C-alpha positions as CSV (number, residue, x, y, z in Angstrom):
1,M,134.6,3.2,-47.3
2,R,134.7,1.6,-50.5
3,E,134.9,-1.8,-48.4
4,L,131.2,-1.0,-47.6
5,L,130.3,-0.3,-51.5
6,Y,131.5,-3.8,-52.4
7,A,129.8,-5.4,-49.2
8,V,126.5,-3.9,-50.3
9,L,127.2,-4.9,-53.6
10,A,128.1,-8.4,-52.6
11,A,125.4,-8.8,-50.0
12,G,124.4,-12.4,-51.5
13,L,121.3,-11.8,-53.6
14,V,119.4,-15.3,-53.6
15,A,116.8,-16.5,-55.8
16,T,114.6,-19.5,-54.6
17,P,113.5,-21.0,-57.8
18,A,112.1,-23.9,-56.2
19,M,109.0,-23.7,-58.1
20,A,110.8,-22.7,-61.4
21,K,112.0,-25.0,-64.2
22,R,115.0,-23.4,-64.7
23,P,117.6,-20.9,-62.9
24,V,116.8,-17.4,-62.4
25,S,119.7,-14.6,-63.0
26,L,119.9,-11.8,-60.5
27,D,121.8,-8.5,-60.8
28,S,122.0,-5.6,-58.4
29,A,123.2,-2.1,-58.3
30,V,123.7,0.5,-55.9
31,F,122.9,4.4,-56.3
32,V,123.2,7.3,-54.0
33,E,120.6,10.0,-53.6
34,R,122.0,13.8,-54.1
35,L,120.4,16.8,-53.3
36,G,121.2,20.2,-54.9
37,H,120.0,23.6,-55.4
38,T,119.0,25.1,-58.9
39,N,119.6,28.7,-59.9
40,D,116.2,29.4,-58.5
41,G,116.4,28.3,-55.1
42,R,114.4,24.9,-55.9
43,V,115.8,21.8,-54.3
44,E,116.7,19.2,-56.8
45,R,116.9,15.4,-56.2
46,W,118.6,12.7,-58.1
47,I,120.4,9.3,-58.0
48,E,123.7,8.6,-59.2
49,P,125.9,5.4,-59.3
50,A,127.6,4.4,-55.9
51,R,131.3,5.3,-55.9
52,L,132.3,5.8,-52.4
53,L,129.6,5.6,-49.5
54,K,129.6,7.5,-46.2
55,R,128.0,7.2,-42.9
56,G,124.1,9.4,-43.8
57,D,124.2,8.5,-47.3
58,R,120.8,7.8,-48.7
59,L,120.8,4.7,-50.9
60,V,118.6,3.3,-53.4
61,L,119.1,-0.1,-54.3
62,V,118.3,-1.8,-57.5
63,V,117.4,-5.8,-57.8
64,E,117.0,-7.0,-61.4
65,W,116.1,-11.0,-62.1
66,Q,115.6,-12.6,-65.1
67,S,113.8,-15.8,-65.9
68,V,113.1,-18.1,-69.0
69,P,109.7,-17.6,-70.5
70,D,108.3,-20.6,-68.8
71,A,109.4,-20.0,-65.5
72,R,106.9,-20.6,-62.6
73,G,106.9,-18.5,-59.5
74,F,109.9,-17.9,-57.6
75,A,111.2,-16.0,-54.9
76,V,114.0,-13.3,-54.6
77,T,115.9,-12.7,-51.1
78,S,118.5,-10.0,-50.4
79,P,120.2,-9.8,-47.0
80,I,120.8,-6.4,-45.8
81,P,124.1,-5.2,-44.6
82,R,124.6,-4.6,-41.1
83,S,126.5,-1.5,-42.4
84,I,122.9,0.0,-43.8
85,A,119.5,0.7,-42.4
86,F,116.5,-0.4,-44.5
87,Q,114.2,2.5,-45.1
88,D,111.2,1.1,-47.7
89,A,110.8,-1.1,-50.5
90,S,109.3,-0.5,-53.9
91,T,106.2,-2.7,-53.2
92,D,103.7,-3.5,-50.5
93,S,104.3,-7.0,-51.1
94,V,107.7,-7.2,-49.8
95,E,108.2,-9.9,-46.9
96,V,110.9,-8.9,-44.3
97,S,112.9,-11.0,-41.7
98,V,114.2,-9.3,-38.4
99,D,116.2,-12.5,-37.2
100,G,118.3,-13.6,-40.2
101,G,115.8,-15.1,-42.7
102,K,114.2,-17.9,-39.9
103,S,111.0,-16.2,-40.2
104,W,109.2,-13.7,-42.5
105,G,106.4,-11.0,-42.0
106,R,105.3,-7.7,-42.6
107,L,106.6,-4.5,-40.7
108,G,103.8,-3.7,-38.0
109,E,103.5,-7.6,-37.7
110,L,106.8,-8.9,-36.5
111,K,108.3,-8.5,-33.0
112,T,111.7,-8.6,-31.8
113,A,113.4,-8.8,-28.6
114,D,115.7,-6.2,-26.9
115,S,117.2,-5.9,-23.4
116,Y,113.8,-4.0,-22.3
117,G,111.7,-7.0,-23.5
118,S,109.6,-7.8,-26.5
119,R,108.5,-4.8,-28.9
120,L,107.4,-4.5,-32.5
121,A,110.1,-4.4,-35.1
122,T,110.9,-1.1,-37.1
123,A,112.6,-0.9,-40.4
124,E,115.9,-0.6,-39.1
125,D,115.4,-4.1,-37.6
126,V,115.2,-5.6,-40.8
127,T,118.2,-8.3,-41.8
128,H,116.5,-9.6,-45.2
129,L,114.0,-9.0,-47.6
130,R,112.0,-11.4,-49.9
131,W,109.9,-10.8,-52.9
132,R,108.0,-13.4,-54.3
133,V,107.3,-13.3,-58.1
134,N,104.2,-14.9,-59.2
135,P,103.9,-17.2,-62.6
136,D,102.5,-14.5,-64.8
137,D,105.5,-12.0,-63.9
138,A,107.6,-14.8,-63.9
139,R,107.1,-15.7,-67.6
140,R,107.5,-12.1,-68.8
141,G,111.0,-13.0,-68.1
142,T,112.3,-10.1,-66.3
143,G,111.6,-7.9,-63.4
144,R,113.0,-5.2,-61.2
145,V,112.4,-4.4,-57.5
146,T,114.2,-1.6,-55.4
147,Y,114.4,-0.7,-51.9
148,S,115.9,2.3,-49.8
149,A,118.6,2.5,-47.2
150,I,120.6,4.6,-45.1
151,V,124.4,3.8,-44.5
152,R,124.9,3.6,-40.7
């Protein structure tokens, strides 16, 4: 499943700095959540860099952006590879798409159609994420957003 890891890493992050004066650079990393037991029986959680992914792995994906100090606001868009199912984002301000990036909204508001008709979209229907970076945050020069997913 090494190919899956490469697909997740190369998912095609895009910054749309239409409002920025200069380009925005993006970097991403994928981590796997691990569980273990301590000597006293407690459950311990940690993340480690993803090397090989398998079905059911819980992922933490980190998207870091860097802009110039005089940047205006911009948006960062991240497609969700079909091989993973989106779970949650680090901020409530994330917008999602369930139709390949054609329309945007919040979970609980968007609808999708299936063979049974129209229904409210769920996290597993998400195809793209978008974060809007306001001008004040853009002028700081760097930032990070994260989201979690599960390997299908």
